[in-house]
N, C-alpha and C positions, 0 to 999 in steps of 0.2 A: 101423087100418092097421099093418102089421108094420114093425118097424125094419129098416133096411137093414144088411147085414153090417158095413159100416164103422162105423156108429153103435153096433152091439153091441160091436165091438172097442174103440171109444173108451170106452164105459161100463165094460167089463171092465178096461181098462187103468187107468182112473181109480180103480176100486175097489181094484185092486192097489196103486196109489200111496197110497191112503188107509190101507190095511193096513200098508204099509211105514212110513209116517209115524207111525202109531200104535205100531208095534213099536219104532222108533227113539226116539220120545218116551218110551216106557216104559223102555227100556234106559238112556237118559240120566237119567231120573228115579231109577232104582235106583242109578246111580252117585252121584248127588247125595245120596240118602238114606244110602247107605253112608258117604260122607265125613262127613255130618252126625252119624251114629251114632258113628263113630270119634272125632270131635271132642267129642261129649258125654261119652263114656267118659273121655277125657283130662281134660276140665274137671271132671268129678265127682271124679276122682282128685286133681286139684289142690285142689279145695275141701275134700275130706276131710283131705288132708295138711296144708294150711295152717291149716285150722280145728282141727287137733289131735284128730281122731277116733281112737278106740282102734284101734291097729294090729292087735290080735288079734280084732277084730270081723269077722264073716263078710262083711258088706257091704264093709268097708274092704279086706279081703283080696281079695275078688272084683275090685273096681275096680283095685286095685294090680296084680293078676295080669293083668287084661285090658289095662291101660294100657301096661305095659312093652313088649310087642312092637309096639304101635301107635306108640310114641314113636320107633321106628327109631333113627337115629343122634343124635337130639336128647337122648337120656337124660342124657348127661354132656357136652353141648356147652359149657355154662358151669358152672364149679365155684366158686360164691361160698362164703364162710365159713358162711353160714346155709343148712343143708340144705333148709329150707322154701322159701327164695328160689330155690334151684336147681330144686326141683320146679315152682315157679310159672313160672319163666322157660322151662325146658327143655320141660316137658310142655305149657305154654301155646303155645310156638312150634310144637310138633308138632300141636296142635289147629288152629292157623291154617294150617299146611302142608296138612292134610287138607282143610280147607274150600276152600283155593285150588286144590289139585290136583283135587279132585272137581268143582269148578265149571268149571275149564278142560277137563277130560276130557269132561264132559257137553256143553259147547259144541262141542268137536271132534266128538263123536259125532253131534250134530245137523247140523253143517255137512258132514261127510264122507259122511253117508248120504243 
């Protein structure tokens, strides 16, 4: 027995809703992963700096260069006497910021879509 036109429309609409939910979920997931990646870059920079890694090393320079723009205005938020403590606090706060912002953004994307 063939499906009635109303039933066909319902199935097509349901498939469209499934596709939309999949796309929205993927976008929200990408937002979360980007925030996590930013936080990881910042934390690696903190660990290399606090751990006393060679500042002339290619890896150290890479993470330093990548972390600075990701730290936004947190770079010099606190200025303790110990520069390593400053990196720990400021870049650590920036990492927490990205985790929170990406989590909130991903939730909003899922709710609004």
